[in-house]
N, C-alpha and C positions, 0 to 999 in steps of 0.2 A: 609249085603245086602243093596245096594243103595235104597233110597226111595225118593219120593216126600214128602216134609214136609211143612205143612201149619199151622201157628199159628194164632188163631183168638180170638178176644174179641168182646163183644157187648156193645154198648154205648147207653145211653138214649138220648132223645131229649134235655135234660138239660145238656148234655155233661158229664154224670156220668157213670163210669164203672159199669155194672150190672152183676149179676150172672144169666146167661141164657144158661145152657149147651145144651139144646135141640135145641134152635135157632142157637147157634154157630155150633153145629154138622151138622145140616141141610145145613147151608150156606157153611161150609167147604167141604162137599160132593159135593155140586153144583160147587164150585170153582175148584175142582180137577177132575170134570167129563171130560172124553175124554183123560186122561193120565193114565199110570200105568197099572198094572196087576190086578189079581183077589184077592189079599189079602190086608187088611188094618188094621191099628191100631189107635184107638181113645182113647184119655185120656183127662180128664177135671181136671185142677188144680184149686180147689175151692179157695185156698188162693190167687192166682194171678188172679182168674176169667178169665182164659185163656184156650182155648182148643187147642189140637194138633192132627192133622190128618196126618198120614203117609200112603202112598200108595206105594207098591212095584213097582220099575221101571222095565219095560220089558227089555229083552236083546237088542231089537231093539232101544229103547230109550237110553239105556246106551251107545251103540255104537256111538250115535250122540252127546253125551255130551262131550264138550271139556275137555281135561285132566286138572285136577286141579279144575274144577268147582264143582264137586261133593265132598262133605266133610263128615266126620263122624259126626253124630248127638249125642249130649249128652242128657241124661235125660231118664226118664221112658217112655216107649212107649205104655203101655197099652196092653190089650189082643189082640192077633191076631184073626181076623175074616174074613169071606168071604166078598168080596167087596160089599158095599151098592151102588146100582144103582138107 
């Protein structure tokens, strides 16, 4: 299934990577607002201090994406859940 995929990190004012999964998740949801369907997958990688939000692409969006632009995504996707709005 094609998805929108956003990777996100949180940095301190001292330019240090911090572990802030709740802040990252909230910002990722905001960034992908307005696209995709009603299912999403969120996963936080503590070791990398990076969050990944994936949102299912709608059939209408998929039809507008140029051939070759959408690619398979590697990695753990997290648990599927209803879309956070």
